[in-house]
N, C-alpha and C positions, 0 to 999 in steps of 0.2 A: 545335684538336685535331690531333695529327698521325697518328691512325690513318685507314686507308682508309675515306673518307667515303663513297665510293659502295657498299662492302661493308656498312658500318654502316646507312646508309639502307634498302638493299635487305633486309637483315635484319629491321629495325624496323618496316618496313612489312610483311613478312611477319608479325611477330609482332603488329603490329595488326591484321591479317585475322583471326589466330587467335584473338584476342579479341573482335572482332566474333562470330566463329562460336561462341565459348564462352557469349557473353550470349545468342545464339539458341537454344543447345543447352540452357540452362538456363531460357528461357522456354518451350521445348517439352516442357519435363520429361523430357529424352533420361537415360539410365542414368547412374548415378554414377558408375562404371568408365571409360564413354566420354568424361565431363567431366573426370574426373582425369586420364586419357592426354593430353588435349588441353591440359590445364594444364602437365602435364610438359613437353609439347613447345613449349610457349610460354616456360616456364622456361629450356628449354636453348637456345632461339635468344637470350635475354635474357642468359643466362650468357658465351654466345658472343661477344658484342658487347662485353660488361664484361670480357671475356679480351683482347679484340683494342685495346680503349682503354687497358687497362693496361699492357700490353707496349708500346704505342706510347708511352706516357708515359715507363716506363722507358728505353726506346731512344733517345728525346728528350730529354725536360725534366730527367730524372734525369741522364743521361749528360751534359748541357751544365752541369746544376750541379756535378758534380763536376770538370768542366775549368775552372771559374770559380771554385771555391772557397765554394759556397753550397748545399753539400750536406746541410747539417742540416735545413732545413726540408723538402727533399723527402724524406729519410728520415721525418721524422715524419709526410708525406702517405703514404708506403708504408706505413708501420704502422699508421696509423689504417684506411685501407682493408683491410689485411691482419684487422685486429681485426674489421672490420664481417664480412668472407667468412667468419672463422671462427667469431664468436660468435652 
């Protein structure tokens, strides 16, 4: 993986902590909207990490594939992830 690993690890650990907090909130019957806001915050972190990973893939692996004439496979990879993101 070519993304900033330290940043990805830090953000994922934060998301893991938020998930632990969410479990506790649900076990304690906290207000639905409080739980929902925490879920949104966790999703935002995961989206940020995914953005960083995709960006690094485009700047590294995809660029390299174009330079070596092997772009077809990488284009399909990017299209597949775009489909998942938009579907």
